[in-house]
C-alpha positions in Angstrom: 24.2 41.4 -37.7 25.1 38.0 -37.7 26.8 38.1 -41.2 29.0 41.0 -40.1 30.1 39.0 -37.1 30.9 35.9 -39.4 32.8 38.1 -41.9 34.5 39.9 -39.4 35.5 36.6 -37.5 37.0 35.0 -40.6 38.6 38.1 -41.9 40.7 37.9 -38.8 41.5 34.6 -39.7 43.5 35.8 -42.9 46.2 38.2 -43.6 45.6 41.5 -44.3 48.6 43.9 -44.8 46.9 47.0 -42.9 45.8 44.6 -40.1 48.7 42.5 -38.7 48.3 40.7 -35.8 50.2 42.5 -32.9 50.8 42.2 -29.1 48.5 45.5 -28.7 45.3 44.0 -30.0 42.7 42.4 -28.1 42.0 39.6 -31.0 45.9 38.5 -30.4 45.0 38.0 -26.7 42.2 36.2 -27.5 44.2 33.9 -30.1 46.7 33.4 -27.4 44.0 32.5 -24.8 43.2 29.9 -27.1 46.6 28.2 -27.7 47.3 28.4 -24.3 44.6 26.1 -23.1 45.6 23.3 -26.0 49.1 22.5 -24.9 48.6 21.6 -21.7 46.4 18.8 -23.3 49.6 17.4 -24.5 51.9 18.2 -22.0 55.5 17.2 -22.3 54.7 15.4 -25.8 55.7 15.9 -29.5 52.2 16.6 -30.1 52.4 19.9 -28.3 55.6 21.0 -30.0 53.8 20.6 -33.3 50.7 22.4 -32.2 53.1 25.2 -31.1 54.9 24.9 -34.6 51.6 25.4 -36.4 50.6 28.5 -34.2 53.9 29.8 -34.7 53.5 29.4 -38.3 50.0 30.8 -38.8 51.3 33.6 -36.2 53.6 34.7 -38.9 51.4 34.0 -41.6 49.4 37.0 -39.9 52.2 39.1 -40.0 53.7 38.8 -43.3 51.0 36.7 -45.4 52.5 34.4 -48.0 56.2 35.5 -47.1 55.9 32.6 -44.5 57.1 30.2 -46.9 60.6 32.2 -47.0 60.9 31.5 -42.9 60.4 27.7 -44.1 62.8 28.1 -46.5 65.8 29.1 -44.6 64.5 26.8 -41.7 65.0 24.0 -44.4 68.4 25.2 -46.0 70.0 25.7 -42.4 68.7 22.4 -40.8 70.7 20.8 -44.3 73.7 22.9 -44.2 74.1 22.5 -40.2 74.0 18.6 -40.8 76.7 19.1 -43.5 79.0 21.2 -41.8 79.2 18.9 -39.1 79.8 15.5 -40.8 82.0 17.6 -43.5 85.5 15.1 -43.4 87.7 18.4 -44.2 88.1 21.8 -42.9 87.8 23.3 -46.2 84.6 21.7 -46.9 83.3 22.7 -43.5 84.1 26.5 -44.6 82.4 25.7 -48.1 79.1 24.5 -46.3 79.1 27.5 -43.7 80.1 30.1 -46.7 76.8 28.5 -48.5 74.8 29.3 -45.2 76.2 33.0 -45.2 75.7 33.5 -49.0 72.0 32.1 -48.5 71.3 34.0 -45.6 72.7 37.0 -46.1 71.7 36.9 -49.8 68.2 36.8 -49.3 68.1 39.5 -46.5 70.2 41.6 -48.8 67.8 41.2 -51.3 64.7 42.0 -49.5 66.6 44.9 -47.6 68.9 46.5 -49.7 67.7 46.0 -53.4 66.3 49.7 -53.5 69.2 51.3 -52.1 71.9 49.3 -54.6 69.0 49.9 -57.4 69.2 54.0 -56.7 73.2 53.8 -56.8 72.9 51.9 -60.0 70.6 54.1 -61.5 72.3 57.4 -60.5 75.8 56.1 -61.6 74.7 54.8 -65.0 71.9 57.3 -65.2 69.1 54.2 -66.2 65.8 53.6 -64.8 66.1 50.4 -63.7 63.1 49.2 -61.4 63.2 46.3 -59.2 60.3 43.9 -58.7 59.8 41.2 -55.7 60.4 38.0 -57.6 59.2 35.8 -55.0 55.7 37.5 -55.2 55.5 37.3 -58.9 56.6 33.6 -58.8 53.8 32.9 -55.9 51.4 34.9 -58.1 52.1 33.1 -61.3 52.2 29.6 -60.1 49.1 29.9 -58.0 47.3 32.6 -60.3 47.0 34.8 -57.4 46.9 38.7 -57.6 49.8 39.5 -55.6 51.4 43.0 -56.1 55.1 42.3 -57.3 55.8 45.8 -58.5 57.2 46.6 -54.9 59.6 44.5 -53.0 57.8 43.7 -49.7 59.9 43.6 -46.6 58.9 40.3 -44.4 58.5 40.5 -40.8 61.4 39.7 -38.6 63.6 38.4 -41.6 66.7 40.6 -40.0 66.1 38.6 -36.8 65.6 34.9 -37.9 68.5 35.4 -40.3 71.1 36.0 -37.5 69.1 33.2 -35.3 70.0 30.7 -38.2 73.3 32.1 -39.0 74.5 31.7 -35.5 73.3 28.0 -35.5 75.2 27.1 -38.5 78.7 29.3 -36.9 78.3 27.4 -33.7 78.2 23.8 -35.3 81.3 25.4 -37.7 83.2 26.5 -34.3 82.5 23.3 -32.7 80.4 24.6 -29.9 76.8 23.2 -30.9 75.9 19.6 -32.4 73.2 19.5 -35.0 69.8 19.2 -34.2 68.4 15.8 -35.1 64.4 16.5 -35.5 63.5 19.4 -38.1 60.6 19.8 -36.0 62.3 20.9 -33.3 64.5 23.2 -35.1 61.6 24.8 -37.3 60.3 25.4 -33.6 63.7 27.1 -32.7 63.7 29.2 -35.7 59.7 30.2 -35.7 58.7 30.6 -32.2 56.1 33.1 -32.4 56.9 35.2 -29.1 59.9 36.8 -30.2 59.7 35.7 -34.0 59.4 39.1 -35.4 61.3 41.5 -33.4 63.6 39.6 -31.1 64.9 39.1 -28.7 67.6 36.9 -31.0 67.3 33.5 -29.8 70.6 31.3 -29.7 70.0 27.1 -30.2 72.2 26.6 -27.3 70.1 28.2 -25.1 66.5 27.4 -26.3 66.6 24.1 -28.1 67.5 22.1 -25.2 64.4 23.3 -23.5 62.1 21.8 -26.1 62.0 18.6 -24.8 62.4 19.4 -21.0 59.6 18.7 -18.8 57.1 21.6 -19.1 56.0 23.5 -15.9 54.7 26.8 -14.7 55.7 27.7 -11.0 53.3 30.1 -9.5 56.4 32.5 -9.1 56.8 32.5 -13.3 53.3 32.8 -13.4 53.7 35.9 -11.5 57.0 37.0 -13.3 55.0 36.9 -16.7 52.2 38.7 -15.6 54.2 41.2 -14.8 56.3 41.3 -18.0 53.4 41.3 -20.2 51.6 44.2 -18.5 54.7 46.4 -18.0 55.5 45.8 -21.8 52.0 46.9 -22.7 52.0 49.7 -20.5 55.5 51.1 -22.2 54.1 50.2 -25.4 50.8 52.0 -25.4 50.8 54.1 -22.6 54.2 55.6 -22.4 55.8 55.0 -26.2 52.5 55.3 -28.6 51.3 58.4 -26.4 54.7 60.2 -27.0 54.9 59.2 -30.8 51.4 60.4 -31.8 51.1 63.7 -29.6 54.5 65.1 -29.9 57.4 63.2 -31.4 56.2 62.7 -34.6 55.2 66.1 -35.4 58.3 67.4 -34.2 60.7 65.1 -36.4 58.2 65.7 -39.4 58.9 69.4 -39.3 61.8 70.3 -37.1 62.1 73.9 -38.5 58.6 74.8 -37.3 59.6 74.4 -33.7 61.9 76.2 -31.2 65.3 74.6 -29.9 63.6 73.3 -26.4 60.8 71.6 -28.4 63.0 69.7 -30.9 65.2 69.0 -27.6 62.2 67.4 -26.2 61.3 65.6 -29.2 64.7 64.0 -29.0 64.1 63.1 -25.5 60.4 62.0 -26.1 62.2 59.7 -28.9 64.7 58.1 -26.5 62.0 57.2 -24.1 59.6 56.2 -27.2 62.0 53.9 -29.1 63.5 52.0 -25.3 59.6 52.0 -24.3 58.3 50.7 -27.8 61.2 48.0 -28.2 61.7 47.1 -24.6 58.3 46.6 -24.2 58.1 44.2 -27.2 60.9 42.3 -25.4 59.1 42.0 -22.3 56.0 40.6 -23.7 57.8 38.4 -25.7 59.3 37.2 -22.6 56.6 37.0 -20.7 54.5 35.1 -23.0 57.5 32.5 -23.7 57.2 31.8 -20.1 54.0 31.2 -20.0 54.6 28.8 -22.6 57.0 26.7 -20.6 60.4 28.8 -22.3 62.5 31.1 -20.8 63.9 34.0 -23.1 67.1 36.0 -21.8 66.8 39.8 -21.2 67.1 41.9 -23.7 67.0 45.5 -22.4 68.4 46.4 -19.1 68.1 50.1 -18.2 70.6 51.3 -21.0 70.1 55.0 -20.0 71.4 54.4 -16.7 74.9 53.3 -18.6 77.6 55.2 -17.3 79.8 55.1 -20.8 79.1 53.9 -24.3 80.4 50.4 -23.9 78.3 49.8 -20.9 75.1 51.7 -22.9 75.8 48.2 -25.4 75.7 46.1 -22.7 72.2 47.1 -21.9 70.8 47.8 -25.1 69.2 45.3 -27.2 71.3 42.7 -25.5 70.5 39.8 -28.0 71.6 41.9 -30.9 74.8 43.4 -29.5 76.1 40.1 -28.0 75.3 38.5 -31.4 77.4 41.6 -33.4 80.2 41.0 -30.7 80.4 37.2 -31.1 79.8 36.4 -34.6 81.3 39.9 -36.4 83.6 41.5 -34.0 85.4 38.1 -32.8 85.2 37.0 -36.5 87.0 40.3 -37.5 89.7 39.6 -34.8 88.3 41.5 -32.1 91.2 43.0 -29.8 93.9 40.2 -30.7 95.4 42.0 -33.7 96.6 45.0 -32.1 95.1 48.2 -30.9 94.5 49.8 -34.2 92.9 46.6 -35.4 90.8 46.5 -32.2 89.5 50.0 -33.5 89.0 49.3 -36.7 87.0 46.2 -35.4 84.8 48.0 -33.4 84.0 50.8 -35.9 83.1 48.0 -38.8 81.3 46.1 -36.1 79.4 49.2 -35.5 78.9 50.1 -39.1 77.2 46.8 -40.2 75.3 47.1 -37.0 74.0 50.2 -38.5 73.2 48.9 -41.9 71.6 45.9 -40.4 68.8 48.8 -39.5 68.1 49.6 -42.9 69.8 50.8 -46.1 70.1 54.2 -45.5 73.3 56.8 -44.9 71.7 58.1 -41.6 72.0 54.6 -40.1 75.6 54.3 -41.1 76.1 57.7 -39.8 74.3 56.3 -36.7 76.5 53.1 -36.5 79.5 55.0 -37.4 79.3 57.7 -34.3 78.6 54.6 -31.9 81.6 52.6 -33.5 84.0 55.8 -33.0 82.6 56.3 -29.7 83.3 52.6 -28.5 86.8 53.2 -29.8 87.5 56.6 -28.1 86.1 55.1 -24.9 88.5 51.8 -25.4 91.4 54.2 -26.1 90.5 56.4 -22.9 90.5 53.0 -20.4 93.7 52.4 -21.8 95.1 55.8 -21.0 93.4 56.5 -17.8 92.5 53.2 -16.3 89.6 53.6 -14.0 89.6 53.3 -10.5 88.2 50.6 -8.4 85.7 53.0 -6.8 84.1 55.6 -8.8 82.4 58.5 -7.0 78.8 59.2 -7.2 79.5 62.3 -8.6 81.7 61.1 -11.2 79.0 58.1 -12.2 76.4 61.1 -12.7 78.2 63.1 -15.0 79.6 60.2 -17.3 76.0 58.9 -17.3 75.0 62.5 -18.4 77.0 62.5 -21.0 76.6 59.0 -22.5 72.9 59.7 -22.4 72.8 63.0 -24.2 75.6 61.4 -26.6 73.2 58.6 -27.4 70.4 61.0 -28.2 72.2 62.8 -30.2 72.8 59.8 -32.2 68.8 58.9 -32.3 68.5 62.1 -34.2 70.3 60.5 -37.7 68.4 56.8 -36.6 64.7 58.7 -36.1 64.7 61.4 -38.9 63.5 60.7 -42.5 66.2 61.9 -44.3 69.5 63.5 -43.6 67.8 67.1 -44.6 65.6 66.7 -41.4 68.3 65.7 -39.0 70.5 68.5 -39.5 67.4 70.8 -39.6 66.7 69.4 -35.8 70.4 70.0 -35.1 70.1 73.6 -36.3 66.9 74.2 -34.6 68.4 73.2 -31.2 71.5 74.8 -31.5 69.9 78.2 -32.9 66.2 78.7 -32.4 65.8 79.8 -29.0 62.8 82.1 -29.0 59.4 80.2 -27.4 58.1 80.2 -23.9 58.8 77.4 -21.9 56.2 78.1 -19.5 53.5 78.5 -21.9 54.8 75.4 -23.8 54.6 73.0 -20.3 50.8 74.5 -20.1 49.5 73.6 -23.2 51.4 70.1 -23.6 51.3 69.2 -20.2 50.3 65.7 -20.8 52.8 65.1 -23.3 55.7 66.3 -20.7 53.8 64.5 -17.6 53.9 61.2 -19.8 57.8 61.8 -21.0 58.8 62.5 -17.3 56.9 59.3 -16.1 59.0 57.0 -18.5 62.0 58.6 -17.4 61.2 58.1 -13.5 60.3 54.8 -14.4 63.7 53.9 -16.2 65.7 55.5 -13.6 64.1 53.8 -10.5 66.8 51.2 -8.8 67.0 47.6 -10.5 65.9 46.1 -7.2 62.6 48.5 -6.8 61.6 46.5 -9.9 62.6 43.2 -8.6 60.6 43.9 -5.5 57.4 44.8 -7.7 57.9 41.8 -9.7 57.7 39.8 -7.0 55.0 41.4 -5.2 52.7 40.6 -8.4 54.0 36.9 -8.4 52.8 37.0 -4.4 49.4 38.3 -5.0 46.3 35.9 -4.9 45.0 34.9 -8.1 41.9 37.1 -7.6 44.3 40.2 -7.0 46.1 39.1 -10.3 42.9 38.9 -12.3 41.7 42.2 -10.9 45.1 44.1 -11.9 44.7 42.5 -15.3 41.5 44.1 -15.9 42.2 47.3 -14.1 45.7 47.1 -16.4 43.3 46.4 -19.8 41.1 49.3 -19.0 43.7 51.9 -18.6 45.2 50.1 -22.0 41.9 50.7 -23.5 41.6 54.4 -22.7 45.3 55.1 -23.8 45.1 52.9 -27.5 44.9 55.0 -30.5 42.3 54.2 -33.2 45.1 53.4 -36.0 47.4 50.6 -35.6 50.7 51.6 -34.1 53.2 48.7 -35.3 56.3 48.3 -33.0 59.4 50.4 -34.4 61.3 47.3 -34.8 58.7 45.5 -36.9 60.7 47.8 -40.0 64.1 46.1 -39.4 
């Protein structure tokens, strides 16, 4: 028995692709409890940042194995290039170093994320059978005599997020909005800070780096807020998102032709809540953990399905990505400064590339194109029919209803395994009206109760959520501890036997 425990313990200290370290696992919270205690011994000292940097790199190793080398490489490259941009004597040299940063970062991202897409195009056009290999895995395998599978290119966790994070650093220095960081330790900590490393929020240097050397303190209010964010994030992920995914959404999306129109429609609604609770749940946990460690991250979701138009939706959904695309892509393309037609084109290009950021599949491109067209149409609508200062309640309800259903329609292409499945689902929803809705509710009432709960919690007024957060913060420590225990029991009851990764880990 002791040997088994020893082996199990040591296994958890090593990377296993079948057992990545996730926020929803008890072992993670043991890991976090240990590291949360240690930094207080180095309060406001460089040793604390070194310790958290080590922990962050180790956390990434447990998520992606030896690919943490890639994270270190990107960190060193952008640290050096950032200084080179700042010190370059001419604008031409600054542009050269910025281009170098873009080329290296986007080149790595393209290799790991889009090689198979381009290989398929190449093979189809030239009728060849080219099979790409993971060059990094091959090199490390040969160098250290390790048995690493290099026949399949592995997508390192979080590469899309930390690539955008380091790119924004280089671009801000080039634009004169930021001075380079003097300490590579501070910069490495900014890039690798583990709560948001794998799935965001995408943090900007100007917001995060000044916090590194600030006096660290954790008020009673901040402690209560962090507990609230972590527990609500875990509730969203385990109780709502995972339950809907396993018990309904995955089944219907796998074989939509086997289900009626209402069943497919409910699966689409289910996925809308699933992806929101999954992704916003991760963001809430990340923000809560960061706050416990003394760092403030910006909000990443703001009740997006309450949006009254598609522009409002993108101000509320994945805020760190949508604002990144606006500031570093849309504005770089010219924004709205080069005429109306160019503005619409820039919106379309931005969302097309935003779709492509999620993956090299035509369905993501369609998803991005639909949102880009919708944003352009909304801008045309506002220019043709300027909104009144005060919209009626009925107008808001109707516009929210149509915005939500447009977003849900787009989710079909985002979630479906391929275009065929997407069109099968759309066909079923518009033609297959057989089935007894009452009997369906009776047979799957638990699923629809969770679905309804997800929508109710999403649409409750914002000030109610603020009140709940403040109420948790005001609870005595013993009551907080009881709340954590009760929540843990609930999460254990809903937890699945198989690991359910966060959806955005694949991006």
